[in-house]
TIDRENKE-423264 format. One record per atom (N, C-alpha, C): residue in three letters; x negated, y negated, z negated. Coordinates in steps of 0.001 Angstrom, whole numbers, plus 500000, padded with zeros to 6 digits. Each point is the difference from the previous one (the first is absolute). Layout:
<pts>
ALAXYZ ...
</pts>
This chain:
<pts>
MET614351560215940681 MET498947500593499162 MET498868498999499827 VAL499557499766498784 VAL498943499025499738 VAL498664500559500437 ARG499268499228500773 ARG498714500457500503 ARG498937499838498938 GLU499136501018499858 GLU498888499897499073 GLU498878499232500671 SER499223499262499216 SER498953499169500576 SER498690500227499274 SER498905499640500628 SER498677500177499434 SER499645498852499079 PHE498910500197499224 PHE499534498944499106 PHE499612498767500790 GLU499389500207501198 GLU499586498862500820 GLU501211499190500454 GLU501110500680500333 GLU501215499301500399 GLU500568499194498844 GLU499925500552498790 GLU500476499280498828 GLU499225498701499814 GLU498672500093500134 GLU499163498819499843 GLU500350498952501048 GLN500270500467501240 GLN500347499088501073 GLN501336499311499724 ASP500973500768499501 ASP501306499425499697 ASP499907498978498874 ASP499179500289498976 ASP499796499043498919 ASP499410498705500547 LYS499057500125500928 LYS499361498824500585 LYS501031499151500740 TYR500907500660500733 TYR501021499275500739 TYR500920499238499062 LEU500428500663498914 LEU500928499357499079 LEU499327498840499279 LYS498714500142499651 LYS499276498917499346 LYS499844498809500943 LYS499821500299501278 LYS499884498931500987 LYS501308499229500084 LEU501107500740499971 LEU501309499361500069 LEU500321499254498709 ASN499558500551498892 ASN500418499480498708 ASN498812499961499054 PRO499241498914500024 PRO498813499908499144 PRO500329499983498523 HIS501269499801499679 HIS500409499931498593 HIS500667501290499539 LEU499689501101500683 LEU500594501286499628 LEU499793500273498524 ASP501091500370499341 ASP499970500204498553 ASP498964501059499610 ASN499142499651499046 ASN498927500910499580 ASN500536501314499458 LEU501166499917499349 LEU500568501210499427 LEU500343501011501083 VAL500510499522501138 VAL500328500888501102 VAL498743500670500515 ARG498905499237500126 ARG498729500568500470 ARG499510501070499032 GLU500122499718498697 GLU499555500957498997 GLU500797501296500099 ASN501321499853500219 ASN500841501190500113 ASN499624500827501225 ILE499687499311501108 ILE499570500703501205 ILE498710500757499719 ASP499053499339499327 ASP498719500620499691 ASP500192501228499102 LYS500895499874499011 LYS500237501116499083 LYS500577501199500733 ARG500890499734500964 ARG500579501100500769 ARG498918500713500793 ARG499040499250500508 ARG498917500603500771 ARG499106500847499106 ILE499709499471498795 ILE499114500711499083 ILE500600501341499610 ARG501323500054499862 ARG500663501229499582 ARG499959501084501069 LYS499722499615501240 LYS499988500975501085 LYS498566500439500278 THR499816501279500264 THR498646500526500193 THR499675500291501459 ASP501017500203500830 ASP499766500327501403 ASP500158498744500835 ASP498880499442500457 ASP500035498755500762 ASP500849500118501257 SER500056501164500605 SER500738500162501250 SER501503499928499795 LYS500476500117498741 LYS501434499982499742 LYS500426498806499154 LYS499172498990499933 LYS500370498828499204 LYS501090499210500704 PHE501010499643499240 PHE501129499275500577 PHE499828498510499772 SER500132499223501059 SER499845498551499894 SER501316499355499611 VAL500011499224498924 VAL501199499293499570 VAL500371498943501034 ILE498995499369500570 ILE500253498980501007 ILE500330500646501335 GLU499387501112500302 GLU500204500864501141 GLU499729499323501319 SER500251500744501071 SER499569499577501328 SER500976499072500691 VAL501004499504499312 VAL500909499050500639 VAL499285498688500316 PHE498879499737499316 PHE499276498749500220 PHE499006500148501151 ASP500533500244501206 ASP499132500009501165 ASP499814498559500479 GLU499199499823501036 GLU499669498646500455 GLU501226499215500440 ARG500936500668500689 ARG501207499305500465 ARG500841499505498828 THR500133500868498995 THR500807499632498835 THR499339498867499225 ILE498694500073499842 ILE499273498943499301 ILE500178498662500714 PHE499915500038501321 PHE500164498781500795 PHE501369499379499760 GLN501043500837499980 GLN501359499495499784 GLN500193499510498571 LEU499403500696499036 LEU500086499558498605 LEU499326498643499813 GLU498877499800500678 GLU499309498712499915 GLU500880498875500544 LYS500757500287501070 LYS500925499016500542 LYS501088499659498989 LEU500521501039499342 LEU501063499784499006 LEU499484499209498799 ILE498730500233499646 ILE499384499233498919 ILE499872498531500401 LYS499563499751501234 LYS499860498629500493 LYS501345499292500072 GLN501053500757500301 GLN501343499422500061 GLN500569499711498618 GLY499362500513498981 GLY500478499771498644 GLY501009501011499512 LEU500272501023500801 LEU500959501024499581 LEU499411500942498955 ILE498675500140500019 ILE499295500831499021 ILE498873499179499388 GLU499870500061498689 GLU498895499343499312 GLU498924501020499630 ARG500424501110499392 ARG499060501045499632 ARG500727501330499827 ILE499275501081500194 ILE500532501349499852 ILE499430500590498720 LEU500895500450499118 LEU499543500506498704 LEU499620501472500050 GLY500853500838500546 GLY499702501429500035 GLY501163500800500541 ILE499835501299500038 ILE500987500880500629 ILE501165500317499061 ILE501206500053500564 ILE501196500392499262 ILE500332501455500292 SER499985500347501284 SER500311501376500374 SER499328500346501319 SER499778501294500193 SER499378500487501226 SER500850501134500552 GLY500318499928501294 GLY500820501038500600 GLY499521500367501384 LYS500698500937500623 LYS499591500471501326 LYS500173498916501053 GLU500946499118499762 GLU500349498968500978 GLU499259498698499770 ALA499822499636498738 ALA499446498686499681 ALA499506499950498569 ASN499191498988499719 ASN499607499657498636 ASN500661498675499632 VAL500345499860498732 VAL500599498758499523 VAL499077499392498952 TYR499738498695500132 TYR499076499298499114 TYR500699498849499282 LEU499586499770498775 LEU500453498836499252 LEU499103498829500378 ALA500608498872500343 ALA499243498810500376 ALA500691498766499443 TYR499368498857500206 TYR500568498722499561 TYR499996499027501161 ASN501026499157500054 ASN500008498936501002 ASN499370498747499399 GLN499988498912500759 GLN499332498789499534 GLN500716499335498830 LYS501258500397499759 LYS500741499455498864 LYS499741500806498730 GLY499174501044500125 GLY499717500859498855 GLY501077501026499736 GLU500890500199500970 GLU501094500971499856 GLU499563501375500510 GLU500459501039499301 GLU499693501354500459 GLU500741500309501296 ILE499334500672500902 ILE500611500488501223 ILE499487501417500242 ALA500726500744500809 ALA499566501343500378 ALA499591499986501466 ILE498854500597500289 ILE499523500101501379 ILE499975501468500386 LYS500775500333501007 LYS500045501374500500 LYS499205500063501294 ILE498975500843500017 ILE499149500131501176 ILE500173501406500559 TYR500549500066501204 TYR500275501278500653 TYR498728500540500638 LYS499797501294499866 LYS498797500631500515 LYS500132500247501504 ILE498949499678500729 ILE499975500260501437 ILE499584501458500191 ASP500998500861500114 ASP499732501439500006 ASP500874500687501047 ARG499391500853500800 ARG500726500680501084 ARG501105500904499464 ASN499712500795498978 ASN500995500919499457 ASN501184499252499399 THR499698498898499321 THR501063499193499405 THR500887499402501082 SER499370499533501076 SER500770499381501077 SER500943501007500657 ARG499605501268500068 ARG500869501036500557 ARG501231500202499129 TRP499797500007498694 TRP501116500149499066 TRP500969498821500112 MET499454498812500209 MET500821498794500097 MET500949500031501196 MET499579500670501073 MET500790500017501217 MET501375500629499788 ASN500141500886499002 ASN501307500610499711 ASN501037498970499593 TYR499544498888499437 TYR500906498962499512 TYR500095498808500950 ILE499089499928500956 ILE500024498890500965 ILE500812500366501234 ARG499755501205500530 ARG500754500449501173 ARG501491500110499662 GLY500813499420500840 GLY501443500063499792 GLY500559498798499264 ASP499129499184499407 ASP500470498790499323 ASP500209498924501063 PRO501244499545500185 PRO500293499046501079 PRO499278498658499861 ARG499419499734498842 ARG499273498733499810 ARG498649500010500700 PHE499528501187500368 PHE498671500103500596 PHE500114500629501388 LYS500056499125501001 LYS500186500436501384 LYS498717500566500589 LYS498880499325499716 LYS498721500438500549 LYS499108500496498863 ILE499558501220500130 ILE499152500596498970 ILE498576500108500537 PRO499046499349499355 PRO498612500042500491 PRO499377501376499842 ARG499005500287500805 ARG499266501261499889 ARG498736499839499169 ASN499477498789499959 ASN498798499712499236 ASN500252500200498509 ILE499116500744499337 ILE500193500330498582 ILE500104498751499135 SER499097499062500197 SER500014498777499205 SER501315499248500163 LYS500473499918501242 LYS501237499262500260 LYS501209500700499393 ILE499966501332499937 ILE501084500732499332 ILE500019499654498515 ILE498829499947499387 ILE499905499649498574 ILE500466498571499779 TYR499629499089500911 TYR500437498606499881 TYR501521499913500107 LEU500570500799500914 LEU501452500034500149 LEU500655500519498723 TRP499367500995499387 TRP500523500577498763 TRP500009498976498864 ALA498924499231499895 ALA499941498954498972 ALA501091498961500239 SER500174499630501261 SER501045499046500358 SER501381500570499707 LYS500142501300500210 LYS501269500687499730 LYS500348499928498525 GLU499031500228499133 GLU500298499905498563 GLU500352498574499610 TYR499277499048500575 TYR500291498588499708 TYR501445499662500395 LYS500406500433501187 LYS501357499711500477 LYS501039500730499163 ASN499701501244499615 ASN500929500756499158 ASN500183499329498639 LEU498890499535499434 LEU500077499294498716 LEU500829498719500131 LYS499801499281501106 LYS500758498759500216 LYS501495500287500076 ARG500358501061500707 ARG501417500377500111 ARG500587500336498632 ALA499271500822499247 ALA500484500425498689 ALA500052498825499032 TYR498956499174500014 TYR499933498857499084 TYR501107498988500310 LYS500311499846501268 LYS501017499030500424 LYS501378500336499447 VAL500274501292499807 VAL501313500396499464 VAL499911500286498499 ASP498981499418499371 ASP499854500031498532 ASP499740501394499425 LEU499312500830500758 LEU499602501290499459 LEU498694499849499235 ASN499820500862499022 ASN498845499879499101 ASN498767500661500609 VAL499339499221500876 VAL498752500421500647 VAL498999498861499815 PRO498693500269500165 PRO499022498908499922 PRO500255498974501114 LYS499898498746499660 LYS500203498946501002 LYS498849500017501003 PRO500307500109501304 PRO498923499966500997 PRO499463498578500156 ILE498691499854500120 ILE499392498677500092 ILE499360499755501361 HIS499211500957500477 HIS499296499785501271 HIS499495501337500520 VAL499892500118501317 VAL499411501187500607 VAL499038499566501099 ARG498857500666500063 ARG499021499757501059 ARG499299501321500306 ASN500172500455501231 ASN499412501275500419 ASN500349501124499022 ASN499035500568499304 ASN500276501110499078 ASN500054499545498539 ILE500228498698499779 ILE500007499445498643 ILE501376499397499699 LEU500616500474498927 LEU501293499474499557 LEU499836499380498614 ILE500419498751499865 ILE499976499318498706 ILE501436499922499490 MET500204500401498773 MET501350499984499436 MET499962499692498506 GLU501165499857499442 GLU500138499730498568 GLU499390501138499188 TYR499313499627498940 TYR499421500988499074 TYR501021500302498914 ILE500199501269499720 ILE500943500429498968 ILE499204500533498811 GLY500060499289498886 GLY499264500417498817 GLY499887498868499006 PHE499246500242498942 PHE499748498984498978 PHE498507499713499974 GLY499600498801500436 GLY498587499672500047 GLY499256500973500888 SER498916500550499481 SER499214500943500800 SER500510501435499886 ILE501105500195499282 ILE500569501349499823 ILE501152500197500975 PRO499809500816501046 PRO501080500210500973 PRO501137500822499410 ALA501196499777500514 ALA501149500782499551 ALA499784501470500336 PRO500360500899499091 PRO499824501439500268 PRO501057500517500971 LYS499705501127500606 LYS500994500657500833 LYS500965500779499110 LEU501203500149500477 LEU501022500689499214 LEU499562501415499642 LYS499246500641500866 LYS499557501374499748 LYS499112500107498758 ASN499404498880499611 ASN499099499998498845 ASN500678499568498701 ILE501299499761500057 ILE500751499607498806 ILE500713501235499445 SER499610500405498805 SER500567501236499438 SER501426499825499500 ASN500320498820499467 ASN501342499771499460 ASN500538498638500436 PRO500461499888501246 PRO500560498725500457 PRO501222499624499169 LYS500180498713499786 LYS501130499519499204 LYS501280499956500835 ASP501111500239499350 ASP501333499883500607 ASP500053500651501382 LEU499876501302500018 LEU499925500746501256 LEU501231499846500876 SER501159499849499391 SER501222499837500791 SER499943498719500822 ALA499558498916499344 ALA499889498723500705 ALA498898500051501042 LEU498896500660499653 LEU498872500105500926 LEU500401500769501254 SER500671501134499826 SER500423500792501164 SER500994499226500856 ALA500902499266499342 ALA500992499221500740 ALA499331498920500848 LYS498949499381499467 LYS499300498944500743 LYS499250500561501200 ILE499424501176499846 ILE499264500605501115 ILE500965500461501089 LEU501131500581499597 LEU501003500403500989 LEU500590498781500698 LYS500177498929499258 LYS500500498758500599 LYS498997499467501015 PHE498706500154499703 PHE498968499566500933 PHE500135500755501323 ILE500158501309499935 ILE500127500813501211 ILE501186499524500838 LYS501115499791499322 LYS501235499594500689 LYS499867498603500607 LYS499496499069499226 LYS499889498613500458 LYS498945499868501105 LEU498917500773499900 LEU498971499974501037 LEU500605500444501329 TYR500852501024499945 TYR500634500527501213 TYR501052499030500539 GLN500878499541499128 GLN501157499218500452 GLN499684498525500264 ASP499083499415499221 ASP499734498564500131 ASP498705499688500749 ALA499014500876499864 ALA498726499759500688 ALA499844500876501239 ASP500949500912500220 ASP499966500901501162 ASP498712500820500036 LEU499587500466498837 LEU498777500790499902 LEU500221501240499145 VAL499185501023500259 VAL499918501187499144 VAL498552500097499551 HIS499783500133498697 HIS498626500024499484 HIS499190501127500627 GLY500509501200499962 GLY499357501115500680 GLY499022500811499159 ASP499607499472498857 ASP499050500745499151 ASP500192499611498536 LEU501231499780499617 LEU500278499502498655 LEU499910501122498964 SER499256499733498934 SER499876500944498893 SER499395499250498821 GLU499823500714498889 GLU499392499399498811 GLU498546499598500232 PHE499413500436501118 PHE498611499681500316 PHE499838498592500587 ASN501083499443500531 ASN499905498641500542 ASN501078499068499450 ILE500301500232498738 ILE500855499087499243 ILE499207499532498788 LEU499769498704499910 LEU499317499456498829 LEU501019499790498880 TYR499532500134498766 TYR500852499805498825 TYR499492498752499287 HIS500700498888500236 HIS499532498701499507 HIS501114499315499229 ASN499727499649498741 ASN501034499399499148 ASN501250500883499947 GLN499765501305499993 GLN501059501006499964 GLN500912499926501229 GLN499464499424501090 GLN500742499886501243 GLN499235500717501114 PRO500713500605500968 PRO499314500640501127 PRO499626498974501071 VAL498773500060500464 VAL499549499170501120 VAL499513500963501074 ILE500617499947501170 ILE499687500968501051 ILE498824499503500833 ILE499032500891500211 ILE498804499661500773 ILE499833500992501158 ASP498885499834500732 ASP499668500898501118 ASP501172500139500966 ILE500388498878500543 ILE501162499970500886 ILE499583499937501467 SER498722500294500260 SER499486499916501371 SER500684500986500938 GLN500336501199499513 GLN500593501003500865 GLN501504499818500185 ALA500599499014499320 ALA501442499784500123 ALA500387499768501458 VAL501105500629500408 VAL500431499906501393 VAL501357499320500096 SER500281499499501190 SER501310499423500287 SER501070501076499874 THR501204499594499612 THR501112500949499921 THR500356500557501378 GLN499455499371501060 GLN500234500476501362 GLN498964501047500428 HIS499007500246499151 HIS498976500994500310 HIS500664501384500090 PRO499598500834500978 PRO500652501310500150 PRO499902500910498777 LYS498994499769499136 LYS499848500826498803 LYS500418499257498728 ALA500683498874500157 ALA500354499176498841 ALA500799500779498957 GLU500982500774500451 GLU500839500729499042 GLU499243501163499357 VAL499063500581500735 VAL499153501048499421 VAL499165499417498872 PHE499414498823500251 PHE499191499330498984 PHE500860499551498822 LEU501229499571500287 LEU500914499571498938 LEU500322501175499071 VAL500299501138500578 VAL500286501199499196 VAL498786500363499145 ARG498813499884500572 ARG498788500326499244 ARG499814499043498828 ASP500253498711500221 ASP499891499024498912 ASP500953500342498857 ILE501247500288500362 ILE501007500338498990 ILE499581501256499238 LYS499558501009500726 LYS499575501262499387 LYS498851499776499018 ASN498991499207500411 ASN498844499736499131 ASN500411499310498699 VAL500862499008500121 VAL500434499251498821 VAL500823500884499075 TYR500883500808500565 TYR500823500894499184 TYR499134501047499303 GLN499007500518500692 GLN499110500993499387 GLN499260499414498810 TYR499596498744500115 TYR499305499355498883 TYR500926499877498792 PHE501197499490500199 PHE500900499750498870 PHE500627501275499454 GLU499940501071500759 GLU500498501277499478 GLU499130500527498860 ASN498814499424499846 ASN499127500378498884 ASN500478499409498676 PHE500977499109500080 PHE500528499346498803 PHE501487500326499852 ASP500478499874498803 ASP501394500337499695 ASP500908498791500244 ILE500243499713501289 ILE500916498909500346 ILE500935500463501105 ASN501136499340500108 ASN500973500333501039 ASN499756499132501226 LEU499990500637501152 LEU499840499292501264 LEU501228500261500870 PRO500337499047500864 PRO501115500257500921 PRO499638501116500966 SER500996500571500622 SER499747501052500985 SER499070499466501090 ALA498930500746500276 ALA499037499560501013 ALA500659499902501374 GLU500862500969500297 GLU500684499986501303 GLU500934498800500109 LYS500745499733498938 LYS500910498856499993 LYS499216498694500127 PHE498861499922499322 PHE499169498798500065 PHE499478499788501420 TYR499597501073500661 TYR499507499903501380 TYR501067499412500924 TYR501207500544499922 TYR501077499518500878 TYR500430498577499633 GLU499847499663498762 GLU500285498629499564 GLU498996499014500636 ILE498761500433500114 ILE498971499151500599 ILE500264499778501483 ILE500244501095500719 ILE500192499858501455 ILE501432499579500335 ASP500808499801498952 ASP501337499428500119 ASP500926500853500871 ILE500070501278499655 ILE500923500900500698 ILE501045500506499010 
</pts>
């Protein structure tokens, strides 16, 4: 759940971002200001930059800037319960995506459902910050596994504490839309086949189950699906791996049932994946 913030917090967050990026695009600032003007209740104003820019995060971002991994941050791409994603540029002038995970107690509790039982994580920290750092590292490792077997996910670039840098998916400053926002996707038969192939290949070649796959975390770029939000993906050895696999299949089938296309039997597809 996105936390509401006060006007004073918004001003503080703007100050932090300006400190990090003195060249912040004026248009982004204007858009932030316009959003504030449209709201009348100061106690319920939502910060576009939000509270992810605490002192620890700023310190780590400054290190990444000094290392040359980040040149400047342009603005927000998406905001969620787990993290915010920002469009940024590296020193080569290339677009990159920066995902900053929120240090939040409630979020860390939800994350434990996907960490416990995963054989890759023997020791689970109790400290909230360290759990979030582990989660960021988990998404980075999951992306590396998926990318290594040629699955269509953003290329992972770097991870530090609660900050993940990865490939930006979009055209210039326009990020790729989510599949849920596309009213008439092209060639639905091919699109569904590619997403089902992703589920199968992720399981069989990367030994992972996405765990939360739906039209909400599939980008539609160049009429191709790009799978995102892979932080909760678990090892196929996780005790709930098959439960999560069934949920992924169900979500994808429910989406495509809204269109007039033929899909293979969901049950047959499931057994084909687990190779029984």
